[in-house]
GUFI-809668 format. One line per field, with one value per atom (N, C-alpha, C): atom name; chain; x, z, y. Coordinates in pm, whole numbers, plus 50000, padded with zeros to 5 digits. Layout:
N
torvex = (CA, ...)
dofi = (A, ...)
c1 = (X, ...)
c3 = (Z, ...)
c2 = (Y, ...)
//
This chain:
89
torvex = (N, CA, C, N, CA, C, N, CA, C, N, CA, C, N, CA, C, N, CA, C, N, CA, C, N, CA, C, N, CA, C, N, CA, C, N, CA, C, N, CA, C, N, CA, C, N, CA, C, N, CA, C, N, CA, C, N, CA, C, N, CA, C, N, CA, C, N, CA, C, N, CA, C, N, CA, C, N, CA, C, N, CA, C, N, CA, C, N, CA, C, N, CA, C, N, CA, C, N, CA, C, N, CA, C, N, CA, C, N, CA, C, N, CA, C, N, CA, C, N, CA, C, N, CA, C, N, CA, C, N, CA, C, N, CA, C, N, CA, C, N, CA, C, N, CA, C, N, CA, C, N, CA, C, N, CA, C, N, CA, C, N, CA, C, N, CA, C, N, CA, C, N, CA, C, N, CA, C, N, CA, C, N, CA, C, N, CA, C, N, CA, C, N, CA, C, N, CA, C, N, CA, C, N, CA, C, N, CA, C, N, CA, C, N, CA, C, N, CA, C, N, CA, C, N, CA, C, N, CA, C, N, CA, C, N, CA, C, N, CA, C, N, CA, C, N, CA, C, N, CA, C, N, CA, C, N, CA, C, N, CA, C, N, CA, C, N, CA, C, N, CA, C, N, CA, C, N, CA, C, N, CA, C, N, CA, C, N, CA, C, N, CA, C, N, CA, C, N, CA, C, N, CA, C, N, CA, C, N, CA, C)
dofi = (A, A, A, A, A, A, A, A, A, A, A, A, A, A, A, A, A, A, A, A, A, A, A, A, A, A, A, A, A, A, A, A, A, A, A, A, A, A, A, A, A, A, A, A, A, A, A, A, A, A, A, A, A, A, A, A, A, A, A, A, A, A, A, A, A, A, A, A, A, A, A, A, A, A, A, A, A, A, A, A, A, A, A, A, A, A, A, A, A, A, A, A, A, A, A, A, A, A, A, A, A, A, A, A, A, A, A, A, A, A, A, A, A, A, A, A, A, A, A, A, A, A, A, A, A, A, A, A, A, A, A, A, A, A, A, A, A, A, A, A, A, A, A, A, A, A, A, A, A, A, A, A, A, A, A, A, A, A, A, A, A, A, A, A, A, A, A, A, A, A, A, A, A, A, A, A, A, A, A, A, A, A, A, A, A, A, A, A, A, A, A, A, A, A, A, A, A, A, A, A, A, A, A, A, A, A, A, A, A, A, A, A, A, A, A, A, A, A, A, A, A, A, A, A, A, A, A, A, A, A, A, A, A, A, A, A, A, A, A, A, A, A, A, A, A, A, A, A, A, A, A, A, A, A, A, A, A, A, A, A, A, A, A, A, A, A, A)
c1 = (49456, 49555, 49693, 49773, 49911, 50003, 50112, 50207, 50266, 50263, 50311, 50222, 50098, 50003, 50022, 50099, 50117, 50231, 50198, 50295, 50297, 50398, 50408, 50428, 50366, 50385, 50393, 50440, 50449, 50404, 50343, 50288, 50317, 50343, 50362, 50236, 50213, 50097, 50124, 50035, 50057, 50036, 49953, 49924, 49911, 50002, 49996, 49875, 49815, 49693, 49579, 49573, 49475, 49506, 49634, 49675, 49638, 49661, 49623, 49473, 49395, 49250, 49198, 49246, 49197, 49249, 49377, 49435, 49393, 49374, 49332, 49193, 49113, 48977, 48969, 49078, 49075, 49064, 48978, 48961, 49094, 49134, 49259, 49375, 49360, 49466, 49460, 49573, 49581, 49629, 49719, 49775, 49837, 49839, 49908, 49995, 50103, 50197, 50247, 50238, 50283, 50431, 50494, 50634, 50682, 50813, 50876, 50982, 50998, 51100, 51151, 51276, 51335, 51247, 51201, 51120, 50980, 50936, 50800, 50719, 50590, 50501, 50464, 50475, 50461, 50376, 50303, 50230, 50276, 50322, 50353, 50227, 50198, 50075, 50110, 50055, 50061, 49926, 49928, 49802, 49807, 49690, 49675, 49666, 49770, 49779, 49671, 49611, 49502, 49372, 49363, 49241, 49255, 49375, 49400, 49542, 49555, 49686, 49764, 49893, 49979, 49926, 49891, 49844, 49710, 49622, 49493, 49514, 49604, 49633, 49699, 49792, 49857, 49754, 49662, 49560, 49467, 49428, 49344, 49415, 49543, 49621, 49634, 49662, 49676, 49546, 49432, 49302, 49278, 49346, 49334, 49437, 49523, 49625, 49756, 49774, 49896, 49995, 50121, 50228, 50295, 50307, 50374, 50523, 50583, 50725, 50788, 50895, 50962, 51066, 51140, 51251, 51223, 51207, 51180, 51299, 51419, 51541, 51564, 51524, 51546, 51419, 51324, 51196, 51215, 51147, 51146, 51002, 50966, 50831, 50804, 50681, 50641, 50628, 50701, 50707, 50574, 50487, 50359, 50241, 50267, 50161, 50064, 49936, 49835, 49733, 49774, 49682, 49552, 49567, 49456, 49338, 49368, 49260, 49171, 49226, 49145, 49047, 49089, 49001, 48888, 48904, 48805, 48709, 48732, 48647, 48538)
c3 = (51273, 51173, 51229, 51150, 51185, 51131, 51200, 51152, 51017, 50987, 50857, 50743, 50774, 50672, 50635, 50713, 50687, 50588, 50482, 50376, 50353, 50278, 50242, 50091, 50037, 49898, 49894, 49783, 49767, 49627, 49618, 49492, 49480, 49358, 49332, 49264, 49285, 49228, 49230, 49169, 49162, 49296, 49383, 49514, 49618, 49714, 49809, 49900, 49919, 50001, 49930, 49798, 49722, 49734, 49725, 49739, 49874, 49980, 50115, 50122, 50070, 50078, 50003, 49880, 49796, 49844, 49866, 49907, 50048, 50135, 50271, 50282, 50177, 50176, 50123, 50066, 50007, 50116, 50092, 50186, 50205, 50329, 50360, 50390, 50358, 50387, 50535, 50602, 50746, 50777, 50694, 50720, 50592, 50578, 50469, 50527, 50456, 50502, 50381, 50388, 50279, 50291, 50175, 50174, 50036, 50025, 49899, 49862, 49733, 49681, 49552, 49554, 49436, 49382, 49472, 49441, 49390, 49406, 49370, 49496, 49490, 49602, 49601, 49718, 49731, 49853, 49845, 49960, 49983, 50106, 50147, 50209, 50174, 50217, 50295, 50415, 50489, 50470, 50432, 50405, 50454, 50475, 50518, 50394, 50370, 50252, 50251, 50364, 50369, 50316, 50311, 50264, 50124, 50088, 49954, 49913, 49795, 49749, 49690, 49674, 49612, 49473, 49394, 49258, 49258, 49352, 49361, 49402, 49497, 49540, 49427, 49357, 49243, 49136, 49107, 49006, 49052, 49178, 49235, 49221, 49257, 49247, 49102, 49013, 48871, 48815, 48856, 48811, 48856, 48963, 49014, 48950, 48865, 48800, 48877, 48976, 49057, 48997, 49026, 48974, 49088, 49072, 49172, 49173, 49292, 49309, 49371, 49309, 49358, 49465, 49449, 49540, 49613, 49744, 49824, 49912, 49863, 49940, 49983, 49903, 49936, 49988, 50031, 50079, 50203, 50204, 50321, 50357, 50483, 50529, 50520, 50484, 50481, 50626, 50663, 50803, 50857, 50769, 50817, 50778, 50755, 50722, 50840, 50814, 50920, 50893, 50817, 50778, 50723, 50613, 50546, 50525, 50488, 50460, 50582, 50703, 50822, 50841, 50803, 50814, 50713, 50607, 50501, 50518, 50618, 50633, 50735)
c2 = (48480, 48513, 48482, 48418, 48388, 48495, 48521, 48621, 48581, 48451, 48405, 48452, 48491, 48536, 48683, 48757, 48901, 48921, 48994, 49025, 49175, 49220, 49361, 49376, 49479, 49518, 49669, 49721, 49867, 49905, 50024, 50073, 50223, 50265, 50408, 50462, 50590, 50657, 50807, 50885, 51029, 51098, 51040, 51100, 50989, 50984, 50872, 50878, 50994, 50997, 50926, 50939, 50862, 50714, 50679, 50540, 50483, 50562, 50517, 50490, 50584, 50573, 50450, 50432, 50323, 50188, 50177, 50049, 50011, 50110, 50083, 50022, 50039, 49983, 49842, 49791, 49657, 49551, 49453, 49343, 49270, 49253, 49184, 49277, 49407, 49503, 49539, 49528, 49554, 49695, 49748, 49880, 49934, 50065, 50131, 50241, 50272, 50373, 50451, 50583, 50669, 50700, 50714, 50750, 50786, 50795, 50833, 50730, 50710, 50621, 50682, 50726, 50790, 50903, 50988, 51107, 51074, 50952, 50913, 50890, 50921, 50894, 50746, 50684, 50539, 50506, 50397, 50344, 50201, 50174, 50037, 49978, 49856, 49789, 49663, 49650, 49523, 49457, 49330, 49261, 49117, 49061, 48923, 48835, 48758, 48672, 48564, 48536, 48438, 48498, 48632, 48700, 48758, 48800, 48854, 48815, 48759, 48715, 48832, 48813, 48914, 48950, 48850, 48877, 48950, 48917, 48987, 49134, 49157, 49293, 49371, 49309, 49374, 49412, 49322, 49351, 49463, 49460, 49566, 49701, 49705, 49829, 49874, 49780, 49812, 49870, 49814, 49865, 50009, 50050, 50187, 50281, 50226, 50306, 50313, 50227, 50224, 50124, 50144, 50058, 49982, 49852, 49769, 49799, 49797, 49822, 49697, 49651, 49531, 49560, 49669, 49700, 49831, 49824, 49944, 49981, 49951, 49972, 50116, 50214, 50355, 50422, 50344, 50397, 50484, 50599, 50688, 50718, 50696, 50725, 50875, 50910, 51051, 51097, 51199, 51240, 51292, 51342, 51396, 51307, 51178, 51083, 51073, 51094, 51089, 50978, 50878, 50771, 50829, 50898, 50963, 50869, 50744, 50650, 50629, 50635, 50617, 50732, 50851, 50967, 50961, 50882, 50874, 50757, 50672, 50554, 50576)
//
């Protein structure tokens, strides 16, 4: 894998631990991180673009009821994030 293949996306949902668990299981996802953006729960996703495209990841997230976020300028990491998805795998 080349570093050029690593991309980031962000999604909002009602519970970021659910987002971590679901998005963390997607083929090509390398890491997920929970946080907040404008008082909404958000998950940032690092993924390998050679394994899953932006549009495929967006569609996967949409099918789960998550919303894609274009601007994460005010994103704040959740201070007690314990990578919930790892505990569920």
